[in-house]
Backbone as numpy.savetxt, mean C-alpha at the origin, in Angstrom:
# Nx Ny Nz CAx CAy CAz Cx Cy Cz
15.11 12.51 -3.90 13.70 12.03 -3.70 14.08 10.49 -3.79
13.21 9.82 -2.81 13.43 8.34 -2.70 12.33 7.73 -3.59
12.83 6.37 -3.76 11.83 5.48 -4.49 10.66 5.24 -3.71
9.51 5.06 -4.38 8.36 4.45 -3.61 8.35 3.04 -3.08
7.75 2.81 -1.98 7.74 1.53 -1.22 6.91 0.62 -2.20
7.29 -0.74 -2.22 6.48 -1.76 -3.07 5.62 -2.27 -1.94
4.42 -2.99 -2.34 3.62 -3.84 -1.58 4.51 -5.14 -1.29
4.33 -5.57 0.10 4.98 -6.93 0.31 4.10 -8.13 0.16
2.72 -7.98 0.42 1.64 -9.11 0.21 0.59 -8.67 -0.82
0.16 -9.53 -1.36 -1.06 -9.38 -2.29 -2.12 -9.12 -1.46
-3.03 -7.98 -1.61 -4.21 -7.68 -0.74 -5.36 -8.72 -0.94
-5.25 -9.66 -1.90 -6.31 -10.59 -2.12 -6.02 -12.04 -1.45
-4.86 -12.33 -1.79 -4.42 -13.81 -1.40 -3.40 -13.79 -0.27
-2.75 -12.63 -0.05 -1.53 -12.61 0.80 -0.25 -13.18 0.65
-0.04 -13.62 -0.69 1.17 -14.14 -1.14 2.24 -13.02 -1.58
3.47 -13.44 -1.57 4.51 -12.33 -1.79 5.00 -12.35 -3.03
4.48 -12.99 -4.12 5.03 -13.23 -5.43 4.45 -12.06 -6.15
4.84 -10.64 -6.17 4.23 -9.58 -6.73 5.23 -9.10 -7.68
4.69 -8.72 -8.89 5.59 -8.07 -9.95 4.78 -6.69 -10.42
5.64 -5.82 -10.82 5.15 -4.52 -11.32 4.29 -4.94 -12.56
3.10 -4.38 -12.92 2.40 -4.44 -13.88 2.57 -3.52 -15.03
2.21 -3.81 -16.28 2.73 -2.97 -17.39 1.73 -1.73 -17.47
0.60 -1.78 -16.66 -0.20 -0.65 -16.66 0.19 0.63 -16.29
1.38 0.65 -15.52 1.88 1.87 -15.00 2.15 1.91 -13.66
2.41 3.38 -13.03 2.80 3.57 -11.86 1.62 2.96 -10.81
2.08 2.33 -9.71 1.21 1.90 -8.72 0.36 0.39 -9.07
0.64 0.00 -10.38 0.04 -1.21 -10.75 0.83 -2.36 -10.52
0.27 -3.56 -9.93 0.84 -4.70 -9.64 0.30 -5.99 -9.77
0.86 -7.08 -10.18 0.31 -8.21 -10.52 0.71 -9.44 -9.44
-0.08 -10.38 -9.08 0.29 -11.51 -8.25 0.33 -12.70 -8.96
1.45 -13.44 -9.06 1.54 -14.58 -9.79 0.75 -15.76 -9.01
0.52 -15.75 -7.73 -0.05 -16.77 -7.02 -1.55 -16.87 -7.27
-2.38 -15.62 -7.39 -3.69 -15.68 -7.69 -4.06 -15.01 -8.90
-3.17 -14.75 -9.66 -3.27 -14.15 -11.13 -4.20 -13.05 -11.19
-4.25 -12.01 -10.13 -4.82 -10.72 -10.06 -3.84 -9.70 -10.25
-4.58 -8.42 -10.90 -3.78 -7.31 -11.01 -4.65 -6.26 -10.26
-3.76 -5.31 -9.49 -4.46 -4.58 -8.71 -3.51 -3.01 -8.60
-4.06 -2.02 -8.52 -3.50 -0.77 -8.53 -3.28 -0.17 -7.06
-2.27 0.43 -6.55 -2.26 0.99 -5.14 -2.15 2.55 -5.17
-2.79 3.24 -4.42 -2.74 4.80 -4.59 -2.71 5.39 -3.30
-1.85 6.25 -3.08 -1.81 7.18 -1.76 -2.83 7.98 -1.75
-3.64 8.21 -0.82 -4.69 9.07 -0.82 -4.42 10.36 -0.03
-3.54 10.23 1.06 -2.99 11.52 1.91 -3.01 11.02 3.17
-2.48 12.09 3.91 -2.62 11.72 5.51 -3.87 12.19 6.21
-4.20 11.56 7.12 -5.41 11.81 8.00 -5.22 12.87 8.97
-5.91 13.97 8.98 -5.88 14.96 9.89 -5.73 14.65 11.43
-6.60 13.59 11.74 -6.68 13.11 13.15 -5.41 12.56 13.79
-4.61 11.83 12.72 -3.40 11.22 12.97 -2.21 12.03 13.48
-2.39 13.58 13.07 -1.50 14.48 13.48 -1.79 14.99 15.03
-2.93 14.69 15.62 -3.41 15.29 16.82 -3.14 14.29 17.89
-2.60 13.06 17.57 -2.40 11.99 18.77 -1.15 12.59 19.63
-1.38 12.10 20.91 -0.17 12.33 21.82 0.86 11.24 21.62
1.96 11.51 22.23 3.16 10.44 22.10 2.91 9.19 22.83
1.84 9.18 23.59 1.40 7.83 24.19 0.41 7.06 23.36
0.17 7.52 22.19 -0.64 6.56 21.30 -2.22 6.82 21.62
-2.51 7.82 22.24 -3.95 8.12 22.54 -4.67 8.10 21.38
-6.06 8.21 21.74 -7.14 8.24 20.77 -7.01 9.49 19.88
-7.72 9.59 18.75 -7.97 10.79 18.06 -8.81 11.93 18.99
-8.35 13.06 18.94 -9.10 14.23 19.63 -10.27 14.79 18.79
């Protein structure tokens, strides 16, 4: 099993100075804007599986 990907930018200010937060899995803090946030994967969208190879719209 592979390691989960880390966010590249803060969702609030866009800065790249992110560090894991002590709150646990998925929690990050931004040193630039002094905000803490949590990321959570919700799942795959079913319409995303029905797209054609040409990048067509959902069916």
